[in-house]
C-alpha positions in Angstrom: 16.9 21.4 -9.0 13.5 22.5 -10.2 10.4 21.5 -8.4 6.7 21.8 -9.4 4.4 22.6 -6.5 0.7 22.2 -6.2 -1.5 23.8 -3.5 -5.3 23.1 -3.1 -5.9 22.9 0.6 -8.6 25.6 0.8 -10.0 28.2 -1.6 -6.9 29.0 -3.7 -5.9 26.8 -6.6 -2.2 27.3 -7.1 0.8 25.9 -9.1 4.4 27.0 -9.1 7.9 26.2 -10.1 10.9 27.0 -8.0 14.6 26.5 -8.4 17.1 25.6 -5.6 20.8 25.7 -6.2 23.5 23.6 -4.5 24.2 26.3 -1.9 20.6 26.2 -0.8 19.4 29.5 -2.3 16.0 29.5 -4.0 14.4 31.4 -6.8 10.7 31.5 -7.9 10.4 30.8 -11.6 6.5 31.0 -11.6 3.8 31.3 -9.0 0.2 31.1 -10.3 -2.7 31.5 -7.9 -6.4 31.5 -8.7 -8.6 32.8 -5.9 -12.1 31.6 -5.4 -13.3 34.6 -3.4 -16.1 35.4 -5.9 -17.5 31.8 -5.7 -17.6 31.9 -1.9 -18.6 35.5 -1.3 -22.3 34.9 -1.5 -22.1 32.4 1.4 -19.8 34.6 3.6 -17.2 31.8 3.9 -15.6 28.9 2.1 -18.0 26.1 1.0 -15.9 22.9 0.8 -17.9 21.3 -2.1 -17.7 24.5 -4.2 -13.9 24.7 -3.5 -13.2 21.1 -4.5 -15.1 21.5 -7.8 -13.3 24.8 -8.6 -10.0 23.0 -8.0 -10.9 20.3 -10.5 -11.9 22.8 -13.1 -8.8 25.0 -12.8 -5.9 22.9 -11.7 -4.7 21.4 -15.0 -4.7 24.7 -16.8 -2.8 26.4 -13.9 -0.1 23.7 -13.9 0.4 24.2 -17.6 0.6 27.9 -17.1 3.1 27.6 -14.3 5.4 25.3 -16.4 5.1 27.7 -19.4 5.9 30.8 -17.3 8.9 29.0 -15.8 10.1 28.0 -19.3 10.4 24.4 -18.0 8.6 21.5 -19.6 7.5 18.7 -17.3 10.3 16.5 -18.5 12.9 18.9 -17.0 11.2 19.1 -13.6 13.2 17.2 -11.0 10.5 16.6 -8.5 6.8 17.2 -7.8 5.4 18.4 -4.5 1.8 18.8 -3.4 0.0 19.8 -0.2 -1.3 16.6 1.5 -2.8 18.4 4.6 -4.0 19.9 6.7 -7.0 21.4 4.9 -10.4 20.6 3.3 -10.3 17.0 2.3 -12.0 17.4 -1.1 -9.5 20.0 -2.2 -6.5 18.0 -0.9 -7.7 15.0 -2.8 -7.8 17.0 -6.1 -4.2 18.4 -5.7 -2.7 15.2 -4.3 -4.1 12.9 -7.0 -3.1 15.3 -9.7 0.5 15.4 -8.4 0.7 11.7 -8.0 -0.5 11.1 -11.6 2.1 13.6 -13.0 4.8 12.0 -10.9 3.9 8.5 -12.1 3.5 9.4 -15.7 6.7 11.5 -15.9 8.7 9.2 -13.5 9.5 12.0 -11.1 10.1 11.8 -7.3 7.0 12.8 -5.3 6.8 14.8 -2.1 3.7 15.1 0.1 4.0 18.4 2.0 2.4 19.6 5.2 0.9 23.0 4.4 2.1 24.4 7.7 5.6 23.4 6.8 5.3 25.3 3.6 4.7 28.4 5.7 7.4 27.5 8.1 10.1 27.3 5.4 9.1 30.2 3.2 11.6 32.6 4.9 14.4 30.2 3.8 13.2 30.7 0.2 12.9 34.5 0.4 15.8 35.3 2.8 18.0 32.1 3.0 17.3 32.2 6.7 19.4 29.7 8.8 17.9 27.4 11.5 16.8 27.9 14.3 14.2 30.6 14.3 10.7 31.4 15.6 7.6 31.2 13.5 4.3 33.0 14.3 1.7 31.3 12.0 -1.5 33.3 11.9 -4.2 32.3 9.4 -7.9 31.4 9.1 -7.3 27.9 10.4 -4.2 28.2 12.7 -2.6 30.5 15.3 0.6 28.9 16.5 4.1 29.9 17.8 6.5 27.3 16.4 10.2 26.8 17.1 11.8 25.8 13.8 14.9 23.9 14.8 15.6 22.4 11.3 14.0 20.6 8.4 11.3 18.3 9.9 12.1 19.5 13.4 9.3 21.7 14.7 8.3 22.3 18.3 4.9 24.0 19.0 5.5 26.5 21.8 1.9 27.8 21.8 -1.4 27.4 19.9 -4.9 28.8 20.1 -7.1 27.0 22.6 -10.2 27.9 20.7 -10.6 30.1 17.5 -7.8 30.9 15.1 -7.0 34.6 14.7 -8.1 34.7 11.0 -11.4 33.1 12.0 -11.9 35.8 14.7 -11.4 38.5 12.1 -13.8 36.8 9.7 -16.5 36.3 12.3 -16.1 39.9 13.5 -16.6 41.1 10.0 -19.7 39.0 9.4 -21.2 40.2 12.7 -20.7 43.8 11.7 -22.1 43.3 8.2 -18.7 43.8 6.4 -18.0 42.0 3.2 -16.1 38.7 2.7 -13.1 38.1 3.1 -13.4 39.6 6.6 -9.8 40.2 7.6 -9.0 42.9 5.0 -12.5 44.4 5.5 -11.9 44.8 9.3 -8.5 46.3 8.6 -9.9 48.9 6.2 -12.7 49.8 8.6 -10.3 50.2 11.5 -8.5 53.0 9.7 -11.4 55.3 10.3 -12.1 54.2 13.9 -11.2 55.1 17.5 -9.3 52.1 19.0 -10.1 53.4 22.6 -13.8 53.7 22.3 -14.8 50.1 23.0 -13.4 48.3 25.9 -12.4 44.7 24.9 -10.5 42.0 26.8 -6.9 40.8 26.1 -7.2 37.1 26.5 -4.4 35.2 28.4 -2.3 38.4 28.6 0.1 38.1 31.5 0.1 34.3 31.6 3.3 32.4 31.4 1.9 29.9 29.0 2.4 30.8 25.3 -1.0 29.8 24.0 -3.6 32.1 22.4 -7.3 32.5 22.8 -9.7 34.6 20.8 -13.2 33.2 21.5 -13.8 35.6 24.4 -12.7 38.6 22.4 -15.1 37.6 19.6 -17.9 37.3 22.2 -17.0 40.7 23.6 -17.3 42.2 20.1 -20.7 40.7 19.8 -21.8 42.2 23.1 -20.5 45.6 22.2 -22.3 45.6 18.9 -25.5 44.6 20.5 -25.3 47.5 23.0 -24.6 50.0 20.3 -27.2 48.7 17.8 -28.4 50.0 15.4 -24.8 50.5 14.2 -23.7 53.5 12.3 -20.7 53.4 10.0 -18.6 55.1 12.7 -19.7 52.5 15.3 -18.5 49.8 13.0 -15.2 51.5 12.4 -14.7 52.1 16.2 -15.5 48.4 17.0 -13.0 47.3 14.3 -10.3 49.6 15.5 -10.8 48.5 19.1 -10.8 44.8 18.1 -7.6 45.2 16.1 -5.9 47.1 19.0 -7.0 44.3 21.4 -5.5 41.7 19.0 -2.3 43.6 18.7 -1.9 44.0 22.4 -2.6 40.3 22.9 -0.1 39.2 20.2 2.5 41.6 21.7 2.2 39.9 25.1 2.3 36.4 23.7 5.1 37.1 21.2 7.3 39.0 23.6 7.2 36.0 26.0 8.1 33.7 23.1 11.1 35.8 22.2 12.3 35.6 25.7 11.9 31.9 25.7 13.9 31.6 22.5 16.7 33.7 24.0 16.8 31.4 27.1 17.1 28.2 24.9 19.4 29.5 22.2 21.6 32.2 23.8 24.4 31.4 21.3 22.2 32.6 18.3 23.8 35.8 17.2 20.9 37.2 15.2 17.7 35.5 16.3 14.7 35.9 14.0 10.9 35.9 14.2 9.1 34.9 11.0 5.4 35.7 10.6 3.4 33.8 8.0 -0.2 33.1 7.1 -3.0 35.2 5.7 -3.3 37.4 8.8 0.4 38.3 8.4 -0.7 40.7 5.6 -2.4 43.0 8.2 -0.3 46.1 8.2 -1.1 47.2 11.7 -0.1 43.8 13.2 3.0 43.7 11.1 4.1 47.2 12.3 3.6 46.1 15.9 5.6 42.9 15.5 8.4 44.7 13.7 8.6 47.2 16.5 8.5 44.4 19.1 11.4 42.6 17.4 13.5 45.7 17.2 13.0 46.3 20.9 14.1 42.8 21.7 17.0 42.5 19.3 15.3 40.1 16.9 15.3 40.2 13.1 11.7 40.5 11.8 10.9 38.6 8.6 7.5 38.7 6.9 7.3 37.2 3.4 5.7 39.3 0.6 1.9 39.3 0.7 1.6 36.8 -2.1 3.7 34.3 -0.1 1.9 34.9 3.2 -1.4 33.7 1.8 -1.8 30.2 0.4 0.4 29.6 -2.6 2.3 26.8 -4.4 5.8 28.3 -4.3 6.1 27.5 -0.6 5.0 23.9 -1.3 7.5 23.5 -4.1 10.2 25.0 -1.9 9.4 22.6 0.9 9.6 19.8 -1.6 13.0 21.1 -2.8 14.3 21.2 0.8 13.2 17.6 1.4 14.6 16.5 -2.0 18.0 18.0 -1.1 17.8 16.2 2.2 17.3 12.9 0.4 13.7 12.5 1.5 10.8 11.2 -0.6 7.3 9.9 -0.4 5.5 6.9 -1.9 2.5 7.4 -4.1 0.2 5.6 -1.7 0.3 8.4 0.9 -3.2 9.6 1.8 -4.4 13.2 2.3 -4.9 14.3 5.9 -7.5 17.0 6.9 -5.7 17.3 10.2 -1.9 17.1 10.3 -0.1 18.8 13.2 3.4 20.1 12.4 4.6 19.0 15.9 3.4 15.5 16.2 4.7 15.2 19.8 2.8 18.2 21.2 -0.1 17.7 23.5 -3.2 17.7 21.2 -5.3 20.9 21.4 -8.0 22.2 19.1 -6.1 24.5 16.8 -3.0 22.3 16.8 -4.2 20.2 13.9 -6.4 17.6 15.5 -10.1 17.8 15.2 -12.1 17.7 18.5 -9.1 16.8 20.6 -9.2 17.3 24.4 -6.6 19.3 26.1 
């Protein structure tokens, strides 16, 4: 089957066509992404109104391009999938309404996809990975450890109790006067820095719970920058290197405990796997640490290609294909959701997909 996917949850406008065969193997026929970095750079972050307007202006053309590159007219598409949440509500409305209109006009099945599920299932598209497996989702809006049992079966083992890791990277960059987007800027600066110069905390390290916390680390960076001010280029590089090392040490502790938990619960799994997804997964230093950690613990490490780690429509189309193959479908009256936890049964925490929830 061939599925058209649409993604407009934040600041990338994307459309893609994927193909899924009867054995469950996938192939990307087109994957078009238009970044809005230039539009948001003057503000140092994503402006929801600007993002929504940019989606409106670009989406129709991107869909046409995706279909053309895939060599597949809309009449030969078997289903249409679009991100319905979580994300910025204005952008979600643009993508969801466009997908509904196409599905109605072309009489195609429609699938409303959870953006996080798109990340969770990407490794099945790229590597045909079997269930169950662990997912470390690290992005600007989420930091979660998720047990992926099967399609639609997701258990949140841990989540951030304050800031998402991508947000911590972005705010650290902004504090140090680095350009937007902050994550890649911090990573580049860290290459020239001394990771031992600045003493920073490792939040929740050693605790049995599998949650994450980065607010205190971000505050410690601010304090260090204040003490060293005025900052030289070397000071900035050293702070970035120290911050990145603290993040790596914290993730190593949290992830190693999650790997052990998986082993306890699924001892029969011959080749357990850890999948890392989300924009922060593109960080080479963090990838290297996670890959080493998996090798030491007998886990297979899977990180999708960079273009599939950040927001894209191929993962949305693939999630739609998985649900279509399972006989699932959605009605056209489904509404967008700015907050949509992947594990609906988990205790609501900020960072788990519910705004302002109490622990």
